[in-house]
C-alpha positions as CSV (number, residue, x, y, z in Angstrom):
1,X,-144.3,-62.6,111.8
2,X,-145.4,-66.1,111.1
3,X,-145.4,-67.4,107.5
4,X,-143.5,-69.8,105.2
5,X,-141.2,-69.5,102.2
6,X,-140.2,-72.1,99.7
7,X,-137.0,-72.1,97.6
8,X,-137.6,-73.7,94.3
9,X,-135.1,-76.0,92.7
10,X,-134.2,-73.6,89.9
11,X,-132.7,-71.3,92.5
12,X,-130.1,-73.8,93.7
13,X,-126.4,-73.1,94.2
14,X,-125.0,-76.6,95.0
15,X,-127.0,-79.4,93.4
16,X,-129.3,-80.0,96.4
17,X,-129.6,-76.7,98.2
18,X,-130.5,-73.1,97.7
19,X,-128.2,-70.4,96.2
20,X,-127.0,-68.4,99.2
21,X,-127.5,-65.0,97.5
22,X,-131.0,-65.8,96.3
23,X,-132.0,-67.1,99.8
24,X,-130.4,-64.1,101.4
25,X,-132.4,-61.8,99.1
26,X,-135.7,-63.6,99.8
27,X,-135.2,-63.4,103.6
28,X,-133.8,-59.9,103.6
29,X,-136.9,-58.8,101.6
30,X,-139.1,-59.9,104.5
31,X,-137.3,-57.5,106.8
32,X,-136.4,-54.6,104.6
33,X,-139.7,-53.9,102.7
34,X,-138.1,-51.9,100.0
35,X,-135.7,-49.9,102.2
36,X,-132.5,-48.6,100.6
37,X,-128.9,-48.5,101.6
38,X,-127.3,-48.1,104.1
39,X,-130.3,-49.9,105.7
40,X,-129.7,-53.6,105.3
41,X,-130.4,-57.1,106.6
42,X,-127.6,-59.3,107.8
43,X,-128.5,-62.9,106.9
44,X,-126.6,-65.8,108.4
45,X,-127.0,-69.2,106.8
46,X,-126.9,-71.9,109.5
47,X,-127.6,-75.0,107.4
48,X,-128.0,-76.0,103.7
49,X,-131.3,-74.6,102.4
50,X,-133.8,-77.3,101.4
51,X,-135.4,-77.1,98.0
52,X,-139.1,-77.3,97.1
53,X,-140.5,-77.5,100.6
54,X,-142.1,-75.1,103.0
55,X,-139.8,-73.5,105.5
56,X,-141.3,-71.7,108.5
57,X,-140.5,-68.0,109.3
58,X,-140.9,-66.6,112.7
59,X,-139.9,-63.3,114.3
60,X,-140.6,-59.6,114.1
61,X,-139.5,-56.6,112.0
62,X,-136.1,-56.6,113.6
63,X,-135.1,-60.3,113.6
64,X,-136.4,-63.4,112.0
65,X,-135.5,-67.1,112.0
66,X,-136.1,-69.6,109.2
67,X,-136.7,-73.2,110.3
68,X,-137.0,-76.6,108.6
69,X,-139.0,-78.4,111.2
70,X,-136.5,-78.3,114.2
71,X,-133.5,-77.3,112.1
72,X,-132.4,-73.7,112.1
73,X,-131.7,-72.7,108.4
74,X,-131.1,-69.0,108.7
75,X,-131.3,-65.9,110.9
76,X,-131.7,-62.3,109.8
77,X,-131.2,-59.0,111.6
78,X,-131.9,-55.4,110.7
79,X,-128.6,-53.5,110.4
80,X,-126.8,-50.9,108.2
81,X,-123.8,-51.2,106.0
82,X,-121.5,-48.6,104.5
83,X,-118.9,-50.2,102.3
84,X,-115.9,-48.7,100.5
85,X,-116.6,-49.9,96.9
86,X,-113.7,-49.8,94.4
87,X,-113.9,-48.3,91.0
88,X,-115.3,-51.0,88.8
89,X,-113.9,-52.5,85.6
90,X,-115.7,-51.3,82.5
91,X,-118.2,-53.6,80.7
92,X,-115.7,-54.0,77.9
93,X,-112.9,-55.0,80.3
94,X,-115.1,-57.5,82.0
95,X,-116.3,-58.9,78.7
96,X,-112.8,-59.3,77.4
97,X,-111.7,-61.2,80.6
98,X,-114.8,-63.5,80.5
99,X,-113.1,-66.6,79.2
100,X,-110.8,-66.7,82.2
101,X,-113.8,-67.0,84.6
102,X,-113.8,-70.0,86.9
103,X,-117.4,-70.5,85.8
104,X,-116.1,-71.8,82.5
105,X,-113.3,-74.0,83.8
106,X,-113.7,-77.7,83.2
107,X,-112.8,-79.9,86.2
108,X,-113.8,-83.0,88.2
109,X,-116.5,-82.6,90.8
110,X,-117.1,-84.6,93.9
111,X,-120.7,-83.3,94.0
112,X,-121.2,-85.1,90.6
113,X,-119.3,-88.3,91.5
114,X,-116.1,-87.2,89.9
115,X,-117.5,-86.3,86.6
116,X,-115.8,-83.6,84.6
117,X,-118.2,-80.6,84.5
118,X,-118.1,-77.0,83.5
119,X,-117.4,-74.4,86.2
120,X,-116.9,-74.3,90.0
121,X,-120.7,-74.7,90.5
122,X,-122.1,-76.1,87.2
123,X,-125.8,-75.7,88.0
124,X,-125.7,-72.7,90.3
125,X,-128.4,-70.2,89.5
126,X,-125.9,-67.4,89.7
127,X,-122.7,-68.6,88.0
128,X,-123.7,-72.0,86.5
129,X,-122.5,-72.3,82.9
130,X,-124.4,-75.6,82.3
131,X,-127.8,-74.0,82.7
132,X,-129.8,-73.0,79.7
133,X,-129.5,-69.3,78.6
134,X,-132.9,-68.5,80.1
135,X,-132.6,-70.7,83.2
136,X,-129.9,-68.8,85.2
137,X,-128.2,-65.5,85.6
138,X,-124.8,-66.5,84.1
139,X,-122.7,-64.1,86.1
140,X,-119.2,-65.1,84.9
141,X,-116.8,-63.1,87.1
142,X,-113.2,-63.2,85.9
143,X,-109.9,-61.7,87.3
144,X,-109.1,-58.1,86.4
145,X,-105.5,-58.1,87.9
146,X,-104.9,-54.4,87.2
147,X,-107.8,-53.5,89.4
148,X,-107.4,-56.2,92.0
149,X,-110.9,-57.4,91.5
150,X,-113.0,-59.9,89.6
151,X,-115.7,-58.6,87.3
152,X,-118.5,-59.9,85.2
153,X,-120.1,-58.3,82.2
154,X,-123.8,-59.1,82.8
155,X,-127.0,-58.3,80.9
156,X,-129.7,-58.1,83.5
157,X,-132.2,-60.8,82.3
158,X,-135.7,-59.9,81.3
159,X,-136.9,-63.4,82.2
160,X,-136.8,-62.6,85.9
161,X,-138.0,-59.0,85.8
162,X,-140.9,-57.3,87.5
163,X,-143.8,-56.0,85.4
164,X,-142.2,-52.5,85.5
165,X,-139.0,-53.9,84.0
166,X,-136.9,-53.8,87.2
167,X,-135.3,-56.8,88.7
168,X,-136.6,-58.3,92.0
169,X,-134.2,-57.6,94.9
170,X,-133.7,-61.4,95.4
171,X,-132.3,-61.6,91.8
172,X,-130.0,-58.6,92.5
173,X,-128.7,-60.3,95.7
174,X,-128.1,-63.5,93.7
175,X,-125.9,-61.6,91.3
176,X,-123.9,-60.3,94.3
177,X,-123.2,-63.8,95.6
178,X,-120.6,-65.8,93.6
179,X,-118.2,-62.9,92.6
180,X,-117.2,-62.8,96.3
181,X,-116.0,-66.4,96.2
182,X,-114.5,-65.9,92.8
183,X,-112.4,-63.0,94.2
184,X,-110.8,-65.4,96.6
185,X,-110.3,-68.0,93.8
186,X,-108.4,-65.3,91.9
187,X,-106.0,-65.2,94.8
188,X,-105.6,-69.0,94.7
189,X,-107.8,-69.7,97.8
190,X,-110.9,-71.8,97.5
191,X,-113.4,-71.1,100.2
192,X,-116.3,-73.2,101.2
193,X,-119.9,-72.2,101.5
194,X,-121.4,-68.7,102.0
195,X,-122.0,-68.2,105.7
196,X,-123.3,-64.7,105.9
197,X,-124.3,-62.0,103.5
198,X,-125.4,-58.4,104.1
199,X,-126.8,-56.8,100.9
200,X,-127.7,-53.2,100.4
201,X,-129.8,-51.9,97.5
202,X,-129.3,-48.3,96.5
203,X,-131.4,-48.2,93.4
204,X,-133.3,-50.5,91.1
205,X,-131.6,-52.5,88.3
206,X,-133.5,-52.5,85.0
207,X,-133.7,-55.6,82.8
208,X,-131.7,-55.5,79.6
209,X,-129.0,-53.1,80.9
210,X,-125.3,-53.9,80.4
211,X,-124.2,-54.2,84.0
212,X,-120.9,-54.9,85.7
213,X,-120.7,-57.0,88.9
214,X,-117.4,-56.9,90.8
215,X,-115.9,-58.8,93.7
216,X,-112.9,-58.1,95.9
217,X,-111.3,-59.7,99.0
218,X,-111.4,-58.0,102.4
219,X,-109.1,-60.2,104.5
220,X,-109.7,-63.3,106.6
221,X,-109.9,-64.4,110.2
222,X,-109.0,-68.1,110.3
223,X,-111.7,-69.9,108.3
224,X,-113.8,-66.7,107.8
225,X,-113.0,-65.1,104.4
226,X,-114.5,-61.7,103.9
227,X,-115.5,-60.3,100.5
228,X,-117.2,-57.3,99.0
229,X,-119.3,-57.3,95.9
230,X,-121.1,-54.5,94.0
231,X,-123.3,-54.1,90.9
232,X,-123.2,-51.2,88.6
233,X,-125.6,-50.3,85.8
234,X,-124.7,-49.2,82.3
235,X,-124.2,-45.6,83.4
236,X,-121.7,-46.9,85.9
237,X,-124.0,-46.0,88.8
238,X,-123.7,-48.1,91.9
239,X,-127.0,-50.0,92.3
240,X,-126.2,-52.5,95.0
241,X,-123.4,-53.8,97.2
242,X,-122.8,-56.5,99.8
243,X,-120.4,-57.8,102.4
244,X,-120.1,-61.6,102.6
245,X,-118.4,-64.1,104.9
246,X,-117.3,-67.3,103.2
247,X,-116.3,-70.3,105.4
248,X,-113.2,-72.0,104.2
249,X,-109.8,-73.3,105.2
250,X,-107.3,-71.5,107.3
251,X,-104.6,-69.8,105.2
């Protein structure tokens, strides 16, 4: 396999690099070719993902590497993942908790020269509250203490759907990204960047559905913080899930 990919600026997480979930979804799609869970691709992000420039992809149908000139950006391996997914909050529970989401919290940001901005990641394609309604996913995960999870009431956006009304897998993977970090935030622990994500798609997600995206913590090993995330459709069917490793401080 020899080709190139480009992550456009609209799919950023931090202001100047790609959203980890979206990048994972793009790279995983090169390996998985529509395969369903428990088949998966383990994507390890090695460096911030440059925006709006061609990145080379090399490898085979078992392993690929993404390079920016001589810099290794990401590696992906075929694998499988079976994850114990908790019972999700209802759409109504998640919607009621929405205002407590860290996505909507105003604070000072070093990434914006100390300016007071909205959310943990103000312009993130997944959770950014400062984006226009049609320019991001707006997955606002908030704590649901009774269930020991965070949950987001999310309307799958038609703006990013395929011609058949389903969402591309890269969009689904994006929605599975930030709730993992927010699960750790709910426990008072701020992690750093996404280091690895292993997403599994069980079934397609249709645009316009009232979905619930949840996140929960799965322990840590030093700076490695493990989290699970899952996406359910309006019939409460499990559509996708992922295991992520966030790199942060020792606790």
